[in-house]
C-alpha positions as CSV (number, residue, x, y, z in Angstrom):
1,X,0.0,0.0,0.0
2,X,2.8,2.4,0.9
3,X,4.5,1.7,-2.5
4,X,1.2,2.5,-4.3
5,X,0.7,5.8,-2.4
6,X,4.4,6.7,-3.1
7,X,3.9,6.0,-6.8
8,X,0.9,8.3,-6.9
9,X,2.8,11.1,-5.2
10,X,5.6,10.7,-7.7
11,X,3.2,10.9,-10.6
12,X,1.9,14.2,-9.2
13,X,5.3,15.7,-8.6
14,X,6.3,17.8,-11.6
15,X,10.0,17.6,-10.6
16,X,10.0,13.8,-10.4
17,X,8.1,13.5,-13.6
18,X,10.8,15.4,-15.5
19,X,13.7,13.8,-13.5
20,X,12.6,10.2,-14.1
21,X,10.7,10.4,-17.4
22,X,12.3,13.3,-19.3
23,X,10.6,14.8,-22.3
24,X,8.6,11.7,-23.3
25,X,6.8,11.4,-19.9
26,X,6.3,15.2,-19.8
27,X,4.5,15.1,-23.1
28,X,2.5,12.0,-22.1
29,X,1.3,13.8,-19.0
30,X,0.3,17.0,-20.9
31,X,-1.5,14.9,-23.5
32,X,-3.4,12.9,-20.8
33,X,-4.4,15.9,-18.8
34,X,-5.7,17.7,-21.9
35,X,-7.1,14.6,-23.7
36,X,-8.4,12.1,-21.2
37,X,-11.0,13.0,-18.6
38,X,-9.4,10.8,-15.9
39,X,-6.2,12.9,-16.1
40,X,-7.8,16.0,-14.6
41,X,-5.7,15.6,-11.4
42,X,-2.4,15.8,-13.2
43,X,-0.1,18.9,-12.6
44,X,-0.4,20.7,-15.9
45,X,0.5,24.3,-15.1
46,X,3.2,23.6,-12.6
47,X,4.7,21.0,-14.9
48,X,5.0,23.4,-17.8
49,X,6.5,26.2,-15.7
50,X,9.0,23.7,-14.2
51,X,9.9,22.4,-17.6
52,X,10.8,25.9,-18.7
53,X,13.0,26.3,-15.6
54,X,14.8,23.0,-16.3
55,X,15.0,23.4,-20.0
56,X,18.6,23.3,-21.3
57,X,19.9,21.6,-18.1
58,X,21.1,17.9,-18.2
59,X,17.7,16.9,-16.8
60,X,15.9,18.3,-19.9
61,X,18.4,18.8,-22.8
62,X,16.2,20.3,-25.5
63,X,16.0,23.8,-26.9
64,X,13.3,26.1,-25.5
65,X,11.7,26.5,-29.0
66,X,11.5,22.8,-29.5
67,X,10.1,22.4,-26.0
68,X,7.3,24.9,-26.6
69,X,6.5,23.2,-29.9
70,X,6.4,19.7,-28.5
71,X,4.2,20.6,-25.5
72,X,1.8,22.7,-27.5
73,X,1.4,19.9,-30.0
74,X,0.7,17.4,-27.2
75,X,-1.9,19.8,-25.7
76,X,-3.5,20.5,-29.1
77,X,-3.8,16.8,-30.0
78,X,-5.1,16.0,-26.5
79,X,-8.0,18.4,-27.0
80,X,-8.9,16.8,-30.3
81,X,-9.0,13.4,-28.7
82,X,-11.2,14.7,-25.9
83,X,-13.6,16.4,-28.3
84,X,-14.2,13.1,-30.1
85,X,-14.6,11.3,-26.8
86,X,-17.3,13.7,-25.9
87,X,-18.9,13.4,-29.3
88,X,-19.0,9.6,-29.3
89,X,-19.2,8.8,-25.6
90,X,-20.4,11.9,-23.8
91,X,-24.0,10.8,-23.3
92,X,-22.9,7.5,-22.1
93,X,-20.5,9.1,-19.6
94,X,-23.3,11.3,-18.3
95,X,-25.5,8.2,-17.7
96,X,-22.9,6.6,-15.6
97,X,-22.8,7.1,-11.8
98,X,-20.1,9.5,-10.5
99,X,-16.8,7.9,-9.7
100,X,-13.3,8.9,-8.5
101,X,-12.2,9.7,-12.1
102,X,-15.4,11.2,-13.6
103,X,-18.0,13.4,-12.0
104,X,-20.9,15.0,-14.0
105,X,-20.4,18.2,-11.9
106,X,-17.0,18.7,-13.5
107,X,-18.6,18.6,-16.9
108,X,-21.4,21.0,-15.8
109,X,-18.8,23.5,-14.5
110,X,-17.0,23.4,-17.8
111,X,-20.3,23.8,-19.7
112,X,-21.2,26.8,-17.5
113,X,-17.8,28.4,-18.2
114,X,-18.3,27.9,-21.9
115,X,-21.8,29.4,-21.9
116,X,-20.4,32.7,-20.5
117,X,-17.3,33.0,-22.7
118,X,-18.1,31.0,-25.8
119,X,-15.1,30.0,-27.8
120,X,-12.8,32.3,-25.9
121,X,-13.2,29.8,-23.0
122,X,-11.1,27.4,-25.0
123,X,-8.2,29.8,-24.6
124,X,-8.8,31.1,-21.1
125,X,-10.0,27.8,-19.7
126,X,-6.6,26.2,-20.5
127,X,-5.2,28.0,-17.4
128,X,-7.9,26.5,-15.1
129,X,-7.5,22.9,-13.7
130,X,-10.5,20.6,-14.3
131,X,-12.0,23.1,-16.8
132,X,-8.9,22.6,-18.9
133,X,-9.6,18.8,-19.0
134,X,-13.4,18.7,-19.3
135,X,-14.1,21.6,-21.6
136,X,-13.2,19.8,-24.9
137,X,-15.2,16.8,-23.7
138,X,-18.2,19.2,-23.2
139,X,-17.7,20.8,-26.6
140,X,-17.8,17.4,-28.3
141,X,-20.9,16.4,-26.4
142,X,-22.8,19.5,-27.6
143,X,-21.3,19.1,-31.1
144,X,-19.7,22.5,-31.1
145,X,-18.5,23.6,-34.6
146,X,-15.3,21.6,-35.1
147,X,-13.6,24.1,-37.4
148,X,-13.9,26.9,-34.8
149,X,-12.9,24.5,-32.1
150,X,-9.7,23.7,-34.0
151,X,-8.8,27.3,-34.4
152,X,-9.3,28.2,-30.7
153,X,-7.7,25.0,-29.6
154,X,-4.5,25.9,-31.5
155,X,-4.5,29.4,-30.1
156,X,-5.1,28.1,-26.6
157,X,-2.4,25.5,-26.8
158,X,0.1,28.0,-28.0
159,X,-0.8,30.7,-25.4
160,X,-1.0,28.2,-22.5
161,X,2.3,26.5,-23.4
162,X,4.4,29.5,-24.4
163,X,3.3,31.7,-21.5
164,X,4.1,29.1,-18.7
165,X,7.2,27.5,-20.3
166,X,8.8,30.8,-21.3
167,X,7.9,32.3,-17.9
168,X,9.8,29.5,-16.1
169,X,12.7,29.7,-18.6
170,X,13.3,33.4,-18.4
171,X,12.8,33.5,-14.6
172,X,15.6,31.0,-14.3
173,X,17.8,33.1,-16.4
174,X,17.1,36.3,-14.5
175,X,17.1,34.7,-11.0
176,X,19.3,31.5,-11.3
177,X,19.2,30.8,-7.6
178,X,15.5,30.0,-7.8
179,X,16.3,26.6,-9.2
180,X,17.1,25.7,-5.5
181,X,13.5,26.4,-4.4
182,X,11.5,24.3,-6.8
183,X,9.2,22.8,-4.1
184,X,8.1,26.3,-3.0
185,X,7.7,27.5,-6.6
186,X,5.5,24.5,-7.3
187,X,3.3,25.0,-4.2
188,X,2.9,28.7,-5.1
189,X,1.8,27.8,-8.6
190,X,-0.7,25.3,-7.4
191,X,-2.2,27.8,-5.0
192,X,-2.4,30.5,-7.7
193,X,-3.9,28.3,-10.4
194,X,-6.5,26.9,-7.9
195,X,-8.0,30.4,-7.3
196,X,-9.9,30.7,-10.7
197,X,-11.2,27.1,-10.3
198,X,-12.5,27.8,-6.8
199,X,-14.2,31.0,-8.1
200,X,-15.8,29.2,-11.0
201,X,-17.0,26.4,-8.7
202,X,-18.6,28.9,-6.3
203,X,-20.3,30.7,-9.2
204,X,-21.6,27.4,-10.5
205,X,-23.0,26.6,-7.0
206,X,-24.7,29.9,-6.7
207,X,-26.6,29.4,-10.0
208,X,-26.7,30.8,-13.5
209,X,-27.6,34.4,-12.4
210,X,-24.4,34.8,-10.3
C-alpha cells in the first residue's frame, strides 16, 4: 500500500516527472491531462513552468523553442481526442454514476464556463484545472463547430504552453538561484492556479444568475 501511495505522489510531482521520465513522460502527462478526462488531477500548469526552468539543463536537454512546440502539439492533440470522446461517448458518460475519475459536476462546471465566454473559453480555460480537461469533452458532447474548435484549440495550446514554459525559462535566467527552491515554486503555482477554479465552482454553485 505504501509503495502504491508513493507511486501516486511521484506521478503528481512535476519535478520527479521530469527527472525520471524526461521529455517523453512530460509530453504524455500533458496529452493525458488535456485529452483524457481521468487525467484531470495531473499537474499541468506547474509541470509546464518547471519544464521551462529545467530546459537546457542535463535533466531536460532540449532547446526552448522545441520544448514549446512539442508541448503545444501534445496539448493540441489531446483536446482533439477529448472532443471526439465527448462526441462519441459523452451521453454514455453522463448516464454513468459518479466515480473517482469522472463526476458530472465537472462537466457541468465546464459547460457553464463555456456558456459565458463561448469559444474564448477554450483559450482562457486552458489555465484553469479541471475546466482545462473537461471543456473539450463538453464541446464534443454539444457538437460545437469543429472548425472553430480547432482554431481556438490551436491558439489556446500555444498561449498556455508558451506563457508558462517561457515564464519559467526566463525567470531561471534572471534569477538563477530560484532553481534551488523548486518545491516552494510548485506549491505557489498550485495555489495561484487553484484560485480561478474555486471562483468558478462557487459561481456554479450559486446558480446561472451569479
